[in-house]
Every structure is written in structure tokens, then in C-alpha cells.
N, C-alpha and C positions, 0 to 999 in steps of 0.2 A: 504494500500500500504506500502511496506517495504521501509526502507531508502535506500537500495541498488537500487531499481527500480527508486526512485526519483532522486538519484545521477546519474544514467545512463541516464535518460531522460534529466537532466540538462546538462550533458556532451555532449549529442547528440545535444541539442539545441545550446549550445555554439559553437560546431564544425560547425553546419550549418550556424550560424551567421558569423563565421570566414570565411567559404567558400564563403558566399555571399559578404562579405567585400573584400576578395581577388579577386573575379570576378569583383566587381565594380572597384577596383583599376586597374585590368588588362585592362578592357575596357577603362578606363580613360587614361591609359598610351598608349594604342593602338591609341586612338583618338589624343592625343597630338603628338605622333610620326608621324601619318598620316598627320596632319596639318602642322607640320614642313617640311616634305618632299613636301607636296603640295605647301607650300610657296616657297621653293627652286625651284620647277619646274616652278612656275609662274614667278619668277624672271629670270630664265634661258630662258624661252620662250620669255619674253620681250626683253632680250638681243639678242636672236637669231633672232627675228623679225627685230630688228634694223639692225643687221649685214646683214641679207638677203636683206633688202631694199637697203643698201649701195652697196652690191655686184650687185644687179639687175641694179642699176643706172650705175655702172661701166661697166657692161656687155653690155649694149646698145651701149655705145661709143666704146667699144673694138670691138664689132661685126662690127660696121660701118667701123672702121679703117681696120680690117682684110679683109673685103669685098673689100674696095677701093684698097687695096694693093695686092689683090689676095693671101692672106696668109691663108692656111688651117691648118697648124700645126706649133706650136712654141715649140721647145724643151726647157724644163725648168731644165735640169740637173737632180739633185736628186729628184726634185719635179715632174718628169714625163713629160707630154706633155699637151699643151693646144690646143685643136682641135676645129675648126669651123666646125660644122656639120649642115646640113639642112635636116629635115625629114618631111614627110607629114603624118598626122594622120587623123583618122576618128572622126567626132564629136560623142558625145554620143547620143543614141536613146532617144528622148523625146516623150511624149504622143502625142503632137501636130504633130511632124514630122512623127511619126508612122501612125497616122490617115491620114495625107496628102499622104503619100506614098501608103498606102493601097487603098485609094480612087482612086489614079492614076492607080494602078495595076488592081483593079477590075472594074474600070469605073462605079462604083455604090457606092454612099456614104453610103447607108443603110447597104450594105454587108460589107463595110470597117469598119463601126462603130461596127457591130456585131463581126467581127474578132478582132478588137482592144479591145473591152470589154472583149472578151474571154482571150486574151493574158494578159491583165492587171489584170483580176480577178484570174488568175491561176499562178501568179508569186510566187516563193518560198519566204517564210517569214523567217527571221532570227531574233532570240531574243538575245539581248545583255544586260547584266546586268552591271550597273556601279554605282559608288558613285558620286554624284554631290555636290559640295560645292558652296553655294551662299554666296558671300561676299558683304557687304554693300559698295557701291561706294560713291564717293563724291556727295552730293546732295540727299542722301537717296535712290538712285536707287540701285538695286542689279545686280550683274553680276554672271554668272554661267559658269564655265569651267569644262568640264568632265575630 
């Protein structure tokens, strides 16, 4: 083997090692950045949960007062309006509820179970990919937030 070939192989090996080190540093930096953002999100979510609980407690009393006084709209100037609205919604369809309704409709529990199984077996599936970080909580337990 000539010295030129040996030098070329050494240079290629050194370049490959440098690329590998760069890739390792890149992924380390990406992970550090991801964890920093994840920590910020966790802190903000905790603050948001507390503020939402505070608002929900206030909402209950405010709704009661607005209903007692027959107030539907409060003008808030530049902050818009605060409206009391009442709406009726449907509950979600559960497996148990679906089976009960089908049994009532068909007047035959076996037929209802057959149709119920068909519906449940042929639902569309959706695949979601996420990263989950598990953080050791107080007492050694872990918590996971997606």
C-alpha cells in the first residue's frame, strides 16, 4: 500500500469520526433544548391549571348571581361582553349505552350484541406518534406527560 492511500484512509476515518462526534453533539443539544422547552411547558401548564381552577370557582358564583338577577349580558367596555348562555349537548356514545340502545331498538339482545360488535370492530384507527418524558416524582414514582 502506498503512503498516499494510507493518508487518504486516515483522513476519511478522521472525517467520519468528526461527523459522528458532530451528530452526537447535535442530538445532545436537541435533547437539552427539548427538555428545557418541556420544563417550561410543565410549569406553564401548572400555572394554567391553577388559574383555570380559580376562574371555575368564580364562574359558579357569577352564574348564580346572573341567574338570580336575570342578567344575560354584561358589557365590559374594551374587554367585550360577558354573556350567560345555556346550551344542551348530547352525551358521548359509550359501548354500554350503544348496546342498551341497540337492545331496545331490536328487542333482541343477541342481535344488539352482534351489531354492537360489528360497529366496535370496524371503527377507524388513528396512529399518533409522540415523545413521552417520564420524570421521577417525589417518593420515587414516575409521572408521564405527553
